[in-house]
C-alpha positions as CSV (number, residue, x, y, z in Angstrom):
1,X,-3.1,-1.2,-28.4
2,X,-5.3,-3.5,-26.0
3,X,-9.2,-3.5,-26.4
4,X,-10.9,-1.5,-23.9
5,X,-13.3,-3.7,-22.1
6,X,-15.8,-2.6,-19.4
7,X,-13.5,-4.1,-16.8
8,X,-10.8,-2.1,-18.2
9,X,-12.4,1.3,-19.1
10,X,-10.2,4.3,-18.7
11,X,-10.4,6.5,-15.4
12,X,-12.6,9.7,-15.6
13,X,-10.4,12.4,-13.9
14,X,-13.2,14.9,-13.4
15,X,-15.4,12.3,-11.7
16,X,-12.3,11.3,-9.5
17,X,-11.7,15.0,-8.5
18,X,-15.5,15.4,-7.7
19,X,-15.4,12.3,-5.6
20,X,-12.4,13.0,-3.5
21,X,-11.6,16.6,-3.3
22,X,-13.5,18.5,-0.7
23,X,-13.1,22.0,1.1
24,X,-10.7,21.7,4.0
25,X,-9.7,18.1,3.0
26,X,-6.3,16.5,2.3
27,X,-6.5,16.0,-1.5
28,X,-5.6,19.0,-3.4
29,X,-5.3,17.7,-7.0
30,X,-6.1,14.4,-8.6
31,X,-4.3,13.8,-12.2
32,X,-4.6,10.7,-14.4
33,X,-1.8,10.0,-17.0
34,X,-2.1,7.5,-19.7
35,X,1.4,6.1,-19.3
36,X,4.5,7.0,-17.1
37,X,7.6,5.3,-15.8
38,X,6.8,5.4,-12.0
39,X,4.1,7.7,-10.2
40,X,6.4,7.6,-7.3
41,X,9.4,8.8,-9.3
42,X,7.1,11.6,-10.7
43,X,5.8,12.8,-7.3
44,X,9.3,12.6,-5.6
45,X,10.6,15.0,-8.2
46,X,7.6,17.3,-7.6
47,X,8.1,16.9,-3.9
48,X,11.9,17.9,-4.2
49,X,10.6,21.0,-6.2
50,X,8.4,22.1,-3.3
51,X,4.9,20.9,-4.2
52,X,2.6,20.9,-1.1
53,X,1.0,17.7,0.1
54,X,-2.3,16.4,-1.2
55,X,-1.3,15.6,-4.8
56,X,-2.6,12.3,-6.2
57,X,-1.1,11.0,-9.4
58,X,-2.7,7.9,-11.1
59,X,-1.2,6.1,-14.1
60,X,-3.2,3.9,-16.5
61,X,0.1,2.2,-17.3
62,X,3.6,2.2,-15.7
63,X,6.6,0.9,-17.5
64,X,9.0,1.3,-14.7
65,X,6.9,0.6,-11.7
66,X,8.7,-0.5,-8.4
67,X,7.7,-2.4,-5.4
68,X,9.4,-2.9,-2.0
69,X,13.0,-4.3,-1.8
70,X,13.7,-3.3,-5.6
71,X,11.2,-5.4,-7.1
72,X,9.5,-4.5,-10.3
73,X,5.7,-3.9,-10.4
74,X,4.2,-5.3,-13.8
75,X,0.7,-4.9,-15.0
76,X,-1.4,-4.5,-18.3
77,X,-2.7,-1.2,-19.3
78,X,-5.8,-0.4,-17.2
79,X,-5.9,-3.8,-15.5
80,X,-4.6,-2.6,-12.1
81,X,-5.0,0.6,-9.9
82,X,-1.7,2.2,-9.9
83,X,-1.3,5.7,-8.0
84,X,0.8,7.7,-5.7
85,X,0.1,10.4,-3.1
86,X,2.3,13.2,-1.7
87,X,2.2,13.7,1.9
88,X,4.2,16.0,4.3
89,X,3.8,14.7,7.8
90,X,5.7,17.5,9.5
91,X,4.1,17.2,12.7
92,X,5.0,13.4,13.3
93,X,8.3,12.7,14.9
94,X,10.7,11.0,12.3
95,X,10.8,7.8,14.4
96,X,7.0,7.3,13.9
97,X,7.1,7.5,10.1
98,X,7.4,3.9,10.0
99,X,3.8,3.7,10.7
100,X,2.9,5.5,7.5
101,X,3.2,2.7,5.0
102,X,1.3,0.4,7.6
103,X,-1.4,3.1,7.7
104,X,-1.7,3.0,3.9
105,X,-2.0,-0.7,4.0
106,X,-4.9,-0.4,6.4
107,X,-6.7,2.1,4.0
108,X,-6.1,-0.4,1.0
109,X,-7.2,-3.5,2.8
110,X,-10.4,-1.7,4.4
111,X,-11.4,-0.3,0.9
112,X,-10.9,-3.7,-0.8
113,X,-13.1,-5.3,1.9
114,X,-15.8,-2.5,1.5
115,X,-15.9,-1.7,-2.0
116,X,-14.7,-4.9,-3.8
117,X,-16.2,-7.2,-1.1
118,X,-12.8,-9.3,-1.0
119,X,-11.6,-10.5,2.3
120,X,-8.2,-8.7,2.2
121,X,-5.6,-9.0,5.0
122,X,-2.1,-7.6,5.5
123,X,1.3,-9.2,5.8
124,X,3.7,-7.1,7.7
125,X,4.6,-4.3,6.8
126,X,2.0,-3.6,4.1
127,X,1.5,-6.3,1.4
128,X,-2.3,-6.8,0.9
129,X,-3.2,-10.4,0.8
130,X,-6.4,-12.2,-0.7
131,X,-6.7,-15.9,-0.6
132,X,-3.3,-17.4,-1.1
133,X,-2.0,-14.5,-3.1
134,X,-0.7,-11.0,-3.1
135,X,-3.3,-8.6,-4.2
136,X,-1.7,-5.3,-3.6
137,X,1.7,-3.6,-2.8
138,X,2.8,-0.3,-1.3
139,X,6.1,1.5,-1.5
140,X,6.7,4.6,0.7
141,X,9.7,6.7,-0.2
142,X,11.0,10.0,1.4
143,X,12.2,13.2,-0.1
144,X,13.3,15.8,2.6
145,X,10.1,16.4,4.8
146,X,7.9,14.8,2.0
147,X,6.8,11.0,1.8
148,X,5.5,9.7,-1.4
149,X,3.3,6.6,-1.1
150,X,2.9,4.4,-4.1
151,X,0.0,1.8,-4.4
152,X,-0.7,-0.8,-6.9
153,X,-3.8,-3.0,-6.8
154,X,-4.4,-5.8,-9.1
155,X,-8.0,-5.4,-10.4
156,X,-8.8,-7.3,-13.6
157,X,-5.5,-8.9,-14.2
158,X,-6.0,-12.7,-15.3
159,X,-3.6,-15.3,-14.1
160,X,-1.8,-15.8,-17.4
161,X,-1.0,-12.2,-17.5
162,X,1.2,-12.1,-14.4
163,X,4.8,-13.0,-14.6
164,X,6.0,-16.0,-12.6
165,X,6.6,-15.1,-8.9
166,X,10.3,-14.9,-7.9
167,X,12.0,-17.4,-5.4
168,X,10.1,-17.3,-2.1
169,X,7.6,-14.6,-3.2
170,X,3.8,-15.3,-3.1
171,X,1.9,-15.6,-6.3
172,X,0.1,-12.6,-7.4
173,X,-3.7,-12.3,-7.4
174,X,-6.4,-9.9,-8.5
175,X,-9.9,-8.9,-7.6
176,X,-11.2,-10.7,-10.8
177,X,-9.3,-14.0,-9.7
178,X,-10.9,-13.6,-6.2
179,X,-14.4,-13.2,-7.6
180,X,-15.1,-9.6,-6.7
181,X,-18.6,-8.4,-7.7
182,X,-17.1,-5.0,-8.5
183,X,-13.9,-4.2,-10.6
184,X,-14.7,-0.6,-10.7
185,X,-11.4,1.1,-10.2
186,X,-12.8,4.6,-9.7
187,X,-14.9,3.5,-6.7
188,X,-12.0,1.6,-5.3
189,X,-9.6,4.5,-5.7
190,X,-12.2,6.9,-4.1
191,X,-12.6,4.4,-1.1
192,X,-8.8,4.0,-0.7
193,X,-8.2,7.8,-0.7
194,X,-11.2,8.5,1.7
195,X,-9.7,6.0,4.2
196,X,-6.2,7.3,3.7
197,X,-7.3,10.8,4.3
198,X,-9.2,10.0,7.4
199,X,-6.6,7.7,9.0
200,X,-3.7,10.2,8.1
201,X,-5.3,13.2,9.6
202,X,-6.1,11.5,12.6
203,X,-2.7,10.1,13.0
204,X,-1.1,13.4,12.3
205,X,-3.3,15.1,14.9
206,X,-2.0,12.6,17.5
207,X,1.6,13.3,16.4
208,X,2.0,9.8,15.0
209,X,0.9,8.1,18.1
210,X,-0.5,4.6,17.0
211,X,-2.4,4.1,20.3
212,X,-4.2,7.4,20.7
213,X,-4.9,7.6,16.8
214,X,-6.5,4.0,16.9
215,X,-4.0,2.9,14.2
216,X,-2.5,0.1,16.2
217,X,-5.9,-1.4,16.7
218,X,-6.8,-1.1,13.0
219,X,-3.6,-2.5,11.9
220,X,-3.6,-5.4,14.3
221,X,-7.3,-6.5,13.3
222,X,-6.2,-6.7,9.7
223,X,-2.7,-8.1,10.0
224,X,-2.4,-11.9,9.2
225,X,1.3,-11.8,10.3
226,X,0.8,-11.2,14.0
227,X,0.5,-14.3,16.2
228,X,2.0,-16.7,13.7
229,X,5.5,-18.1,13.1
230,X,7.4,-16.4,10.5
231,X,10.8,-16.4,8.9
232,X,12.3,-13.0,8.5
233,X,14.8,-12.8,5.6
234,X,17.0,-9.8,6.8
235,X,19.1,-7.6,4.6
236,X,22.6,-9.1,4.1
237,X,21.3,-12.6,3.8
238,X,20.7,-13.3,7.2
239,X,17.2,-14.9,8.5
240,X,15.3,-15.1,11.8
241,X,12.7,-17.5,12.7
242,X,10.2,-16.9,15.6
243,X,6.8,-15.7,16.5
244,X,5.3,-12.5,15.2
245,X,4.4,-11.2,18.7
246,X,3.5,-7.5,17.9
247,X,4.3,-4.2,16.5
248,X,6.1,-1.7,18.3
249,X,5.7,2.2,18.8
250,X,7.7,2.9,15.6
251,X,6.0,0.4,13.4
252,X,8.7,-2.4,13.7
253,X,7.7,-6.0,13.8
254,X,8.5,-7.7,17.1
255,X,9.8,-11.2,16.7
256,X,9.8,-13.5,19.7
257,X,12.9,-15.9,19.8
258,X,13.1,-17.0,23.5
259,X,15.0,-16.7,25.5
260,X,15.8,-13.4,24.0
261,X,13.8,-10.4,24.4
262,X,11.5,-9.6,21.5
263,X,13.7,-8.6,18.5
264,X,12.3,-5.4,16.6
265,X,12.7,-5.7,12.8
266,X,12.4,-2.6,10.7
267,X,13.0,-4.1,7.2
268,X,12.9,-7.6,5.7
269,X,11.0,-10.2,3.8
270,X,8.4,-12.1,5.8
271,X,7.5,-15.7,5.1
272,X,4.5,-17.2,6.9
273,X,5.5,-20.5,8.3
274,X,2.8,-23.2,8.9
């Protein structure tokens, strides 16, 4: 069993509940489990059984964590902040649900900036970058009218503890490696959940409209992809090179490849080109 250092102290469920659950708020429950396969898989099963939105499940360790595009998420015990939330955005048209993982990315990057004092940015759709590496990942999965959003933030992980990056993937980084003055996972989690609650309730109130809710402006401010040349590695092995011109009303990346009209991309791996 790894030795518990101040940087890797266990989370206090009672303190977390006191910090994030409020009357009339989004969050209904906050649970911390020592170890599980995947918090996303756990909440997807509970969503299928009818659990209402507002559940937060945090794991001190995941042994089957998943990222986007089928990638694995690996972290030593208590070195990362790994959790999932259960949402039911029933007022939002299905076409607008593509903004939900982008909204989560905004909440994570903003909390990292405010709480951990690290200059985080976003790579479309929702990878959280710090310096030259990937600091956090987000995976949204649907189950009926529910969406489970899983978030993993590398906090105290050291360089030698990360597995080698896969072909074309960014190297991983952590708050520790970025010199953050705060590795307090409870403060960071409370900050992410507060921002997620605020943005989600506003976005839902405006029926998923990214303009009226202010989400597009927030995302654009934090996104390092927009305005640069990119290579989009599409499903099926195809690739597309062009300028990341914007994000459309459904959260898709618009890639400019003259003389064609801007092409919307709903899924793919993005490579920032120099």
